[in-house]
N, C-alpha and C positions, 0 to 999 in steps of 0.2 A: 503494500500500500504506499500511498504517497504521503509523506510526513511533513507538516508545516515546519516553517523555518523556527517558529517559536518553540515547537515540541522537540525538534532536533537540537536546539540549543540547550534545552533542559537534559536531553538524554546524553549529550556530550559531557555535561558536568556532573553526572551522577557520581556518588562516592562508591567505593567498593567495600563499604562497611555495613554491619547489620543495621536494620531499621525497619520503619513502615513507610509505605508509599500510599499516596492518596491521589486518586484519579477523578477529575471533574468534567463536566460537560460544558457547552457553550453558555448555559445559564448560570454557571458557577456552582451547580449542585454536586455533591460528592456522589459518585455512582459506583465506586469500588475502593476497597481498602484491603491491602495485602501486606505480608511481611516477607522479609528475605534475610539471609545471612550475608549476601552480597547484593545490595541494591542495583548496582549498575548491571550485572549480569541478568538479574531476575527482571527488571523492568524492561530492558531493551528486548528481552525475549518476546514480549507481547507484540512488538512492531516488526518481527521478522516474518517474511513470507513463509510461513511454516503451515504445510498441509495437515499437520496433526492438530491444529487449532480447531476446537468445535465451533459451532455456529454461535453459541453464547459468547465465547471469548471474541469472535470476530464482530459481533455486534457491539460489544463493550468497546473494543479498540476504535470502531467508527465513530464512537461518541465522544472519545477523549479529546479535549482541546487544551487541558492544562494538567500538570503533574506537580505534587509537591511531596516532600519526604521529611521524616523525623528520624534522626539518628539515635540509636540506644546503645547500651554497653554490652548486651548479651542477647542470645536467642530467646531466652526466657522473658527478658524485658520486651523484646519484640512481640511475643505471644500476648502478653498481659496488655501491652498498648493497642494491638490489634483488636482484642476483645472490646476493650473500652471505646474505641473509635466506631466499631460496627454497632455497639449498643447505642452510642450517642446519635450517630448519623443514619443508621439503617440504610446503607446504600443498596440500591435496587438489584445490583449484580452479585451481591453478597449472599450467602445462606444465612438465614436469620430465623429466630423464633417468630411465628406468625403474629401473635398478638402484641401490638405495640403499646403495652401496659405493663404495669408492675404486677406481678402475681401476688395473691394474698398469702400472708403468714399468720400462724397463731403466735401470739407475743405473750409470754409470761414476765410480768414486771418484777423480775427476781431482785432488782435493786431496791425495790420498796420493802418497808417493814412488814406490811401484810399485802403480798402481791396479788394483783388483779390479773385477769386473763382477757386479752382483747384480740381483735383482728386488725391487721396493719398491712399496707402494701410497701412499707419502707423499712428496711432492715438497717439499724444503726448500732454503732458501738456505745452502747448506753448502759451496760450491766445487765440488761434483760436477756432472757432466752428465747429463741426463735425455733419455730418448727414449720418446715415448708421448703419450697413454695408448693402451693396447690393450684390447680387449674380452675377450680370453680369455688367462687365466694360462698355460694349457696351450700355446697357440700362442707365447707368449713364451719358455717353457722350450724349445720345440722350435727357436725361432730361435737362442736361445743355444747349443744343442747343436751346431748347424750352424757358428755363428760361432766357437766354441771350437776347432773342428778347423782352422779357417783362421787364426785369431788366438788361439794358446794362452795364454790369460791365467791368472793366479793364481786359485786358489780356496782357498788355505789362510790361516791367520791368523798364521803365523810371522812373526817379525821377519826381514827380508831384509838380510843383511850380505854375502852373496856368499862367505861363508867356511865354509858348512856342508860337512861331509865327504861327505854323501849327500843326493841328492835323493829326493823321494818317487816313489810308483809312476807318478804322472801324467806326470813327465818321461820315464820309460821308455816310456810308451805314446804320447809325443808329444801330450799334452794340457796340457803346461806347458813353457815355455821355460827353466826352471830358473835364475832369477836368484838363488836361494838359494845355489847353489854356484859362482855367477859364470859360468854358461854364456852369460848375456846381461847386458850392463851397464844401468845405469839408463837412459841415453839410448836405448839400442836398444829396450828394454822400453817405455818411454813412446812411441816412434815407432810401434811396433806397436799400441799402445792407441789412438793418434791415428788410425792407419789404420782401426782398428775403428769409431771414432766417425764417420769420413768415410763409411765403408761404410754404416753405419746411417743416415745423413743423406742417402744416395743419391748421393754424390759419389765415384765409384770410379775415375775416369780416372787421376788422379795415382797412386793405389795401384798400379794395374796397371803404369803406366810405372817406378815406383820398384822394384817387384818384379823386372820384367824386367831393369832395369839392375843390381840387386843379384845377381840369379842369374848374369848374364853375368860380373860382376866376380868372384864366388866361383869360377867355373868356370876363368877365367883364372888365378886364384891357386891352382888345384889344390885347393881346399877343396870337394871333390865332395859330401860329405855335406850341407853347407850349401846348396850349389847344388841338390841333390835335394830338400831340404826346401822351399826357396823355389819349385822348380818345381811341387811338389804343391800348395802353397798358391795359387800363381797359377792353376793349373787349376781349383781349387775356386772361386775368385773369378770366373774367366771363365765357369764353368759357371752360376753364379747370375745374372751379368750377361746372359748369353745368353736367360735366361728371362724377363728383364724386358722388357716391351714398349716399344719406342722409338716415342713419339708426337710428339715435337717435336725441333727442333735442340737440340744439347747446351747451347747458350747461352741457351735459353728460360727465362723466369722461373719459379722454383720456385713450384708451384701446388698447390692443394687444389681438387678438383672435388666439388661437393656436389649431391646429388638426393635425392628423397623419394618414398615410397610411404605411403598412409594407409588405414586401416580401423578401424571400431569403436572410435573413441576413442583409437587408438594410431597412432603414425607411426614409420616406419623410415627413417632417413637413412644413405645410403651415402656414403662419402668415398673418392675416389681420390687417392693422393698421388703427384703428379708432381715428380721431382727430377732436375736434370740432363737434362731432356728425357725421361726414362724413367718409366713407371708402376712404382714400386718397391713399392707395397703398397696395401691397401685395408682399411677397417674399416666395421662397421655399428654404429649406435646405435639403441636404441628409446626413444622418448618416450612418456609417458602424460599423461592430461589434456588431450588435444588435441581432443576432441569439440566441434563447433560453434564452431571457431576457424579463421581463414583460414590458407592455406598460408604467406602472408607472416609472419603472427605466430608460427606454428610454427617456421619456418626462422630468424626472428630470435632466438627463445628458444634454439635449438639452437646457433646461432653464439656466442651470449653464454656459454652453459653449457659448450660443448665448449672454446672457446679460452681460457675462464678455467682449465681443467684442463690445456691442451695444454702440452707441454714447450717447443714453438716454434711461431712463426706464420710462414707463407710470405709471399712477396712479393705474391701475388695469390690471390684466392678466386673460383672460378667458381660461380655459383648458378643454381638453375632459375627464380627469380623474385626481384624486388626485395624487399629487406627493409624492414620498418617502421622508421622513425628511422634510416635508413641513415646519415646524416651523423654522428650521435652515436656509433653503433656503429663506424664507421670511425675516428673519433677515438680511441675506446678501443682498438681494434686496433693502431693506430699506437703507442700507448703500450706495448702488450705486445711490439711489434716493434722495440724499441730506438729509437723516435723515427722510424723510416722509414715511409713511407706504404704502406699495404696496399691494393692496388687490388681492389675488389669489383665484378663485373659479371655481367650475364646474357648469355651469347654469343648471337649473332644468325646465326651460320653457321659454316661450315667445321669443322675438327677440334675446336675447343673446344665447339661445340654438339653434336657427335656424342659427345664424352665425357660431357657432362651427360646426354645421352639414354641412354648405355650405363650410367651410374651409376643412372639412374632404372629401367632394366630390372632391374638387379642389386637394387635396393631392393625392387622388387615381387616378385621371385622369393624373396629372403630373408625377406620379411614373410609370404608365403603358406607357406614351409616351416616358419617359427617357429610360425605360427598352427595347423598341423596338429599340430605337437608339443605345443604348449600345450593344445589341445583334448584330446589323448590323456592328458597328464599331469595336467591340472587338473580333469577331470570329477569324479574320485573326491574331490578336495579340496573342490570346490564342494559336492558332494553331502554330504560330512561336515560342512562348516560349516552348510549348510542344516538337516541333521538336528539339530545342536546348538542352532540357534537355536529350532527348533520344541520339542525336548525341554526346554530350559531357559527357554522363554517369553522369549526376548530380543527386542528391537526391531528388531535388525538382524544379519546373520551376524557371528559374532566373528572378524573379520579379523585382530585382533592378540590373541593369547592368551598370557598370562604364567602360568608354573607354578613353585612354589617348593617346595624340599625341603631338609631338614636331614641332614647326615652328620657322624658322629663315631665314635670308639671309646671307649666308656665315659666320654663327657664330654671326651675329650682331642682337641685339634685341631679343634673343632667349626667346620663350615663351612656356611653357608647358600648355596643355589644358586638362581639366577634364569635361567630359559630363556624365550625368546621364539619364538613361531611366527607368522609373518605369511602370510596367504592359505593356511594349512594346511602350510607348509614352514618348517624352522628358519631363524631370522634370527641366525645365530651371532655376528655382530658386536655384537648386542644382549645377549648373555649376560653376566651379572654374578655375581661370587661375593662373599660377605660372610664376613669372619673374624669369628665371633661372640665378643663380649667379655664377655657375661653368663655364659657357660658355666662350670661349675665341674668339674674332673676328679673323676671317681668319683661325681658326683651330676648326671647329665645332665637337663636339663629341655627337652624338644623344644618344649613349648608356648612357653615363654618365649623360646627361641632363634627360633622362628617370628615371634613378635611383634616381637623386636628387628630381625629382618631386614626385615620389612614397614614398620615405622616409618622405618628408614633409607632404604628405597626411596621412600616417599612424601614424607619430607622432601626427598629430592633433587628430587622432582617440584615440590615447592613452590618450591625454590631456582631451578629452571629456568624457572618462571613469573615470578619476580622479575627473572631475568636477561633475560627477553625484553621488558621493559618499556623505554619510551623513556628512562628514568632510568638504564638500564644498557646501552647500546647495544653495548659492547665486551666484556661478560662472557662467559665461556665456560660452555657448558652440556654436559651429557652426553646425547647424543640417545637413549640407552637408557632414561633416566628422564624425558625431557621430554614423552613421551606416555603417556596413560592406556590401559590395556588395555580391550578389549571383553569380555574374560572373564578372570577371575583364578581360578586352580586352586591349591589348597593340597594337598599330598600327605599325607592324613591324614584322619581321621574328624571327629566333631563337636567334639572338643577343639581340633583345629587350626583349624577352620572358625570357632569362637567367638572365638579370638584374632584371626584375620583381620577378622572383623565389628567387633570393638572398635577395631582400628586404623583401619579405614575410617570408622567413626563419629567417631572423634576428629579426623580430617582432613576431615570433612564431605563424605565421597565415598560413603558408604553409600547405595545407591539409584542412584548414577550409575556405579559400577563393579560389575557382576554378579560374584559370588563363589560358588564351590562348593568342597566338599571331597570328595577322592577316596580311599575307603578301599581299602587293598591287597588285603584277603582276598577280597571277592566283587565287586571292581570297582563297589561302591555309590557313587553320587554323592549327597552330602548338600547341603541348602539351608539358608540362614539361617532360623532360627526355625521350622523344621519338623521334626517327629519322623520323617516317613516318608522313606525314601530312594528313589532311582530307579535302576532297573537298565536300562542301555541294551541294545538288542538284541544278542545275542551275535555276530551277523554284520553289525552295522551299521557303516557307514563312520565314524559318529560315535564309536562306541566304539574302533575302531582308531586314530582320530586322538587321542583322549584318552590311550590307552594309550602311544602313540609319544611324545607330550608327556611323560607322566609318567615313562617309561623314560629319556628324554633328560635330565630333570631329575635323575634318580637318578644317571646315568652321569656327568654333569657335576659333581654334587656329590661323588660318590666320588672322582673324579679330583682335584678341588681338595683334598679332605681328605687324601688319600694324599701329595700334594704337600706340604701344610703339616705333617703328621705326620712326613715324612721330614726336612723342614727342621729341625723341633724336635728330632728325635732326633739329628741331626748336631750341632746347636748345643749340645745337652745334654752331648756329649762334652767340649766345650770348658769348660762350666760346672763340671765335676768337677775341673778342674786348678787348683792353687793359684796365686793371683795373677791369674787370668783372670775378670774381672767382665764385666757386660754391655757396658760401653763398649769394653774391649779385644776382647772377642769380636766385636762389630761391626766395629771397625777391622781386625781379622784377616780376617773374611769379605769385607769390602769390598776389601781389598788383594789377597788371594790367590784369592778367588772361590769356594772350597769347602773343607772339611775335608780332602779327599784331598790338595789342593795344599798345605795347611799342613803335612800329614804329611811330604810329600817335601821341603820347604823345608829349607835349611840353617840352622844356629843363627845364622850371620852374617845371612842373609836375614830370619829372624824378629826378630833384634835390632834391625832397622831400624824395626819397628813396636812392639815391646814392649821393657822393660828386659832385659838379658842374662840375669838370673837366671830371669825368667819364660820367656824364650826356650829356655833349657836345660831347664827344667821341661816346657815343651811337647814338646820332642823326646823327652824320656824317657818321657813319658806316652802319646805317640801312636804311638812305634815298636812 
């Protein structure tokens, strides 16, 4: 292929050291990330006229207009950096986990005196214990519902002193052990939470024996209510244990069993979790971008991406095939496993091989079922995107659509709303709201508000591009702003559209980002620099999709506006009180959390934040 002078200049200056390379298209979007021991040799190989290149690689190379690289000190550092870059940018030519969201974890707040148990999508280094990730939040909540009946943990935020006069309803219905009233002491409560964590980790033998001993001791001491409660918990634990399939001896190494099924550019990886010799659970994950890649490459990418997010790594991993770069992956897993070696192997016979085969069969069945669902659900979305591509004369289906709306009440608490649809469905984690700063109460200017919002949005895009350069490898970017839309919709007619066009022109994006205006009255679609509007077919899937997107932008904007207006209204109650200015109002709200809590606070409590005279004034005005 013919290489541009710009690209050739970059290829000629590539270093012969280890690192990661970043490939971009004409729009500046990162389309592929790779790693190499020798950057010069690896990157130049893409541009050789090599008949062995598959069609996916040839398509990638045709799109490359710019190259960047980041040098590292070792092959392991390159692997870690590659994983982080793929996770951050999700390049379309890389193999990646399908769902662009954080998976849920069960979080045990072990760093608290009386640990709570919650669900989170963010794993932090905060002293808590995490279990997961899981693919279904619903399944996580179902699991916790069962666990809470066995290990009735706290769900309230009250300060636990053991001196409260009354417990809440959960204590009465046996869904809390009542540490607030001293029904269980701190040591007893933490032991119960420790048992819960052991149970989640698949190690239940010590729990059963301890419960058995505690139940017998309570009965001997004639504490029959305590003994009955332990008996019920013991039965519940044993019931779950009986449903867990025993596959190895209890002292067998904790293991994960992986297998895969593939079709049409996607792969389903099934994982069986073996703990204490028992099959305690299973999860499946979908990867995309797997077309024309080997099973070994797909499984290697899955192992890296899954265990980068996993709360723990087992002693061994059973695989359906050998991994690429198995030695460096093993070295990385060892660092994730507290320095202990993680055995990775392909079973050749016996029970381990049967488990891999069983996982493969599950993966095949799961993928077939999911594809049937996807075909039923996505047919209309694909049709809608194809209709919009044709009606709006787009070069490709608008897989990422952004819609903008402005909400206010006579210019008060003006909020701009940005909603994002990907593949025809809402990508809610990408939604963003903008508190409009240029709006004047009593004199609303929707055009100026729309322009401010769009300028801030594309300014954030500019920043994200700067942060993705080798000069800023550690800079944080907001993924919602890091990508450009395939179609931008502004809720409004020609006036709103003209402001959007002006912003795109100022950022050099007009012509690169297709933009339309949607008028509410007749659902007319307006195009830049054209007097005629377009009316989509009344029963077309394209119209239904545009309406859903516009309605979602309106809903999201109204919700954000009401929240801001309510906050301003509550804060204004404080502004009218003598002695309370912006700084004191902010300190009061930060300390008490709301105006209602300030209202019920005592003068003494208020005087801890503001002078006594102001505290008395607050009490008098708010009562």
